[in-house]
N, C-alpha and C positions, 0 to 999 in steps of 0.2 A: 835735275834728275833726282829720284828718290830710291834709296835702297831699303829693302824690308825683308823680314822673314815671315814665312807663313806655313800653315799646314792645312790639309783637308782630309777627306775620307781615304784618299789613295796616296797622299804624300806626307811623310813624317819630317817636318821641318826642312824647308828649302829656302834659298834666297830668291827674291824677286826684285824687279826693277820697274819703276813707273815714271811716266812723264807728267801725268796729270793728277795723280792721287786718287783716281777713280778706277782705272784699269791697270793691269800689269802683265809683264812677261816673266817667266822664270829665267834666271841667269843661265841655267843649264841648257835651256832651249836656244838661247841666243848665242852662247859661247860655251859649249860643253867642255872646252879645255881649260877654262878659268877655274880658280879655287872655289870650292863649295862652301867655304866659311868666310865670314866678312873680314876677319883679321888678315887672312891670306890674300883676299881680294884687294883690300886697301894697301897692303904692303907690296903689291906687285906694280912696278912702274908701268904707267900707261893703261892699266886695266880699266879705270873709270872712264877715261877718254874713249877707249874702244867700245865699252858698253854703251856709252852715250850715242856713238855713231850707229851702232847696231840697233839701238832702241828707236832712233829717229827714222830708220829705214824699215822698221818692222810694221806689220799690219796690225789690225785690231787685237787688243789683248783681252785677258779674262777680267771680269769685274772683281774688284777687291772685296765686294760684299759677299762673294761666294766662298771665301776662305777665312780662316781664323788667323789673325796676326799674332806673332810671337815676339819676344824680346830679340831684336836682330843681332845683338852682340854676343849672345850665348854666354859662355864662361870666359868673360873678358879677363885680360891680365890685371887690370886695375880699374876700379870704379870710384873715382874721387868725387867729393862734394865740398862745397864751401859753405861755411856758416857766416852770418852777419856780413854779407857782402852787398846788401842794398842799404842805402842810407836811411830809407823809410823804416826798414826792419830794425836797424840799430836804434832809431829814435823811439819806436814803440816799446822795445824791451828795456831801454835804459842801460843796456850792457855796453861795455867798452871792448874794443878790439884793436889790433895793430893797424895803423894807417900805412904801413910799409909792406907787410907780408900777408898773404891770404891765410885765412883760418880754415885749415883743411882737415878732413877726416875721410875714412874709407867705408864703402858699403860692399856687401857680398852679393854675388849674382842672384841667389835665391830670395833676396829681399825685394827684387823687382819682377813685375809682370809686364806683359805687353799691352798695347792699346786694345780696349774692349774686354780684357780679362778682369777678373774680380780682385779687388783689394780686400784683404782679410782684416776686419776690425777685431782687435783682441777681445776676449770675454771681459765683461765689466769687472769681474773679480780680479782680473789681472791689471787692466788699465782702462781709463775712460777718456784720456786726453790724446786722441788720435787725430793728428792735424795734417792737412794738405799743405804742400809747399810747391807752388808752380815755379818752374825754373827752366832756363836755357841749358841744354846739354851740348857739350863740345866733344866731337869724336876725332881722335888723332888718326892721321893717315900715314904720314912719313915719320919713321923713327928718328930719334935724335937725342943728343946729350949736350948740356951746356949751351942751349939755344939762345942767341941774342933776342931781345924783345922785338927788334925790327925784323927778325926772320921767323918769329914764332907762328904767325898765321900761315906760313908756307907749310907747316906741319899739321894743319887742321884739314881733315878730309871733308867734314860737314858738321851739321847741327841737327839736334833733335829736341823734343820737348820732354820734360821730366816732371813728375809729381813725386817729390822727395819726401814721402810720407814719414811722419815722426811720431813716436810714442813718448810723449813728454815725461811721464812719470819715470820711465826708465832712463831717459836722456839725462836727467838731473841726479841720478844715483851717485855719480862720481864725476870727476873732472873731464874724463874722456866720454864722448857721446856714445860710443860703443853700441850696446844692445838696443838702445832707444832709437837708433837709426837703422837697425838691421832686423827688425821683426820680419818673419817670413811673409812674403807677398804684401808688404806694407807700402811699397812705392811702385811706380811704373815709369816706363819711357816709351817713346814712339810717336806717332805710328810708324815712322820711318826716319832715316837719315837723309836730309836734303844736302846735296853737295854744296860746298862753300861758294863756288862760283855762282850758283843760282840764288842762294840765300843772301849773299852780299854782306854788308856791314851790320853786325848785330846791333850796334848802338843806334841804328836807324829804325829798329823794330820795337814792338811793344808786346807786353804779356798781360793776359787776363785769366783769372781762375774763377770758375763758376761752380757753385754747389746747388744742385737741383734748380738750375737756371738763374740763381741769384749771384750777381757778381760780388766776389769776396776779395779779390786782389786785382789791381790794375796799375801798371807802371810801364814807363819806357825803359828799355834795356840800357839806356844811357845813364841810369842811376847806380850802376855798379861802382863799388868802391875800388876794387881791383879788376882790371880789364881781362879779357880773354887772353890777349897776348902776354900780359904780365904774369898771369897764372901759369900758362904753358911754359914760359921761360923759367919761372921759379921751380916748377916741378922737375924740369930737366936738369937742374943743378944736383938733384939727389939721385936720380936713376935714369936709365935709358927709356924714354917714352916708346911705347909699342903701338903698332897699328891696332885700332880697336879699343884703346884706352878711352874712357869717357870721363868728363868733368862736368858735374852739375854746378852751375855758377852762382847759386844762392837765390833766395826768395825775397820778394818785396814785402812791405808791411801790409796789414789788413786795410781794406777800404772802409772808411767811416760809414756806419749804417745809416740808411734813410730813416726818416721820421716814422714810417710805418713798418720798419723792419724789427718786429718784436723779437725774433730769434737772435738777431745780431746785437740787440741792445740788452739781452738778458745775460748779465755777467755771472749770475748765480748758476748757470748751466755750464760754466767753464771750469775745467779741473786742472789745467796746466799752471805753471808757475807765474804767468803774466796774464792778468785779466785785461783783455783788449777788446774794446768796442768794435763790432764788425766781424770778429772771429767766431766761427762755429767749429765744433769737432766733426770729423767724419764718423757717420754711424751707419749700421746696416740699413739698406734700403735707399741710401743716397746714390746719386750719380755725380761724379766730379769730372769737370772738363777744364783742361788747361789749353788755352789758345795762344799761339805766338803768331803775330802778323807775318804774312809771307811764308809761313812754315806749315801750318795746319792746326789740327785739334787732337789732343790726347784725351780720350774719354774712357772712364772706368766706373763700373758699378761697385758698390761697397757691400760686402756680405759679412755675416758673422763667422768668425773662426770657430772651430770645434770647442766645446767646453774644456775647461782646464783640468781634465782628468788624466791621470797617468796612463800612457800607452807606449807600446814598444813598436818601433817602425812607423 
């Protein structure tokens, strides 16, 4: 089962549920007594099971193509992300990281858009190294504190796809990633959350990132340095995990370019701190797709942000 958020000409942001990723029903039409926000829905015991039963018995739904998808988490309590959590990414950067603890940072809600919505490329006068990072997103369902690793997956409601877009020049301004990971509309997640029982073991799935149809990242999700369960357990030592918290699990390294891949071999067009064969920056006019097997495809166009002129509001 897939949970999503949508809007259309008559509906301003609502929750939907889909069995096949092509059609959907609104949660309000299936169960009007259930919460209208995803954190409330995930935090209510038995809600997902009830929705699944109602969806299975429902008739034909509306086509997803008829609505606009939105970030389904809204203003989540916490949007965590991991750096240097794929062995291939560590190898290509030459950076070191802890082998025991996840390298964590936070993103704000306004830095993410939904599937199909535009990513904003900063003006070139501000930054030129605007990079895609295809990642697995983990959505917390059951709250908890001091969670043992062996119980951690019990607290995962489901999984989504993340493009954890990064503005490299600002990322390296100081020791904290901060602003470089939080430019407005620089990343995306979606198109939905697939429940954990349907998605299964993440380590058995694979990830692929494409820019204008060219594969730029490809990796099995078994290449994670710190697992989903270990990360959930670690975070819970510091604070009570809330329903709707999301964790982006890190990104793999760049796929080596093919012989005829002129753009991927042109290191002179890279402006980030690490010149990497196969890496290209996201630019206005691009379309970036992140696909996770068994989960779906997150697709976003890239457009230019407004010029860097002073404005109020």
